[in-house]
N, C-alpha and C positions, 0 to 999 in steps of 0.2 A: 361813266367810263364803261365801255364794253370790251369784250375780248373773249379769249378762251375760258376765262374764269367767270363769265357772266357779267352782271352789272354791279358796280360799286356805287352806292348811293352818294349823291352830292353831300358833302359834309361842311359844316361851319366849324372851322378849326378853332374858333374862339369859344365854342360852346362846351361846357362841362358835360352836357348830355349826349355828346357825340358818341355813337355806338362803336366807333373805331378809335377811341382814345386808348392808346397802349402805354402802360407804365414800362419804362425802360428797365427799371430796377427789377420788376417782376419778370419781365422777359429774360433778362440776364440770369436771374436766379433759376428759372426753369431750364434754360440752356445749360447752366452749370451742372444740373442733375444729369443731363444727357452726355455732357463732356466733363467728367470729374477729374480728368488727368491734371496733375499738379503743374504741368508746363503750359496749360491753357489758362490765361489770366483774363478775367473779366474786370475791367475798370468801372466800378460802380460810380454813378454820378453822385455828387455830394448831396444834392436834394433830388427828390423824385421828379424826373423829367418825363415828358410824354411825346409820343409819336402819334400822328393821326394817320392810321393805316389799318389794313386788314391784318390782324395779328397772326392768323394762321399762315397767310401767304408770306409775310416778312419772316416769320419763324422758319419757314421752309427755305427761304433764301439763306438765312444765317446758318441753318443746319448744313446745307449744301457747301457753303463756303468753309465752314469749320471742318467738315469731313475732308474736303480737298486739302486744306491746310495741314490737317493731321497726317494725311497720306504723303504729302510732299516733305514732311519732317521725319518720316519713318527711319531714314538712314542716318539722321543726325544724332550725335551724342547729347548735345546741349539744346534740345528742342525748346522752342519758345513760340507761342501763339498768343496774340493779344487782341481783344475786342474792346473798342472804346466808343463812346458816344459824345458828340460835341453838339452844341446848339447855339453857337454865336451868330452866324448868319442863317444859313439853312441847316435844319437838323441833319447830322451826318453820323453814320456808323462806319468804323474802319475795322477790318479784320486783317491783321498782319502776321506773317510768319517768317521764320529764318530758314526756310526750306531751300529747295534746289533752285527756285526761281523759274521764270518762263522765258523760253528763247525769244529773242526779238522778232524773228520772222514769223512767230506763232501768235504773238500778242494781238494782232489785228484780226485773228480768226477765232479766238477762244469763245466768243459769244455767238458764233454761227451755229445754227442747229446741226447736230450730228457730226460736228468736228470734234475730234478727240486726239489726244496724244497718249492716252492710256490703252494698254493692251486689252483690258476688260471694260473700257468705258463705252458709253452710248452716245456721248456728245449732247446729251439733253440738259444736264444740270445747269451749266452756266447760261445757256440760251434761255432756259426757264427763269433763271434769276433776272436776266435782262428784261424778259417779258413782264414779270411781276413788277419790277421797278418802273417800267414804262407805264403800266396800268395805274401806278400810284403817282404819275407825273414826276417821277424821280429819275435818277440815273445811277448807273454802276460803272465804275472805271477801275483800272488797275495800273499800278506801278510795280515794276519787277526788275530785279537784277540777278543774273545768273550767279549761283553760289551764295547769295546773300538773302534771298527770299522775295516775297511779294506782299503787296498791300492792296486790298480791294476796298474801294471807297463807295459807300452807298449814300447818295444825297437825296433828301426829301424836300418837297416844297415847303415854304414857310407856313 
């Protein structure tokens, strides 16, 4: 895979020697140190599960999504942000919040480079998230409802 991040070597996802085997529990513990707020809940997997990805890049995606979620919850009294990992079909991470939500007419533009609804935003964050997920043969999607919040869904290949 090539792109703005250079090359990611082909990996055998069944190999324990894969240099890109990422422990979800360790990733969540490290993110919890960066986001110690009590209203940010990391749902730890019962057993240690793994993603096959470039950890630094996926961590950057999650940091961006968590920062956005924290910003959208700023005015809420009962803030709540959850990050979860599922691995039934394709490995999937979800980041959900009970913030302001995203306007329907904006939803199809949020991953476009330089598009922003923030007064001080650059419009790079979500487009970079999409680029990183694409480089990992994965996807990023969002569900949102005004006044109820948003849920970003990161899906990885099996």
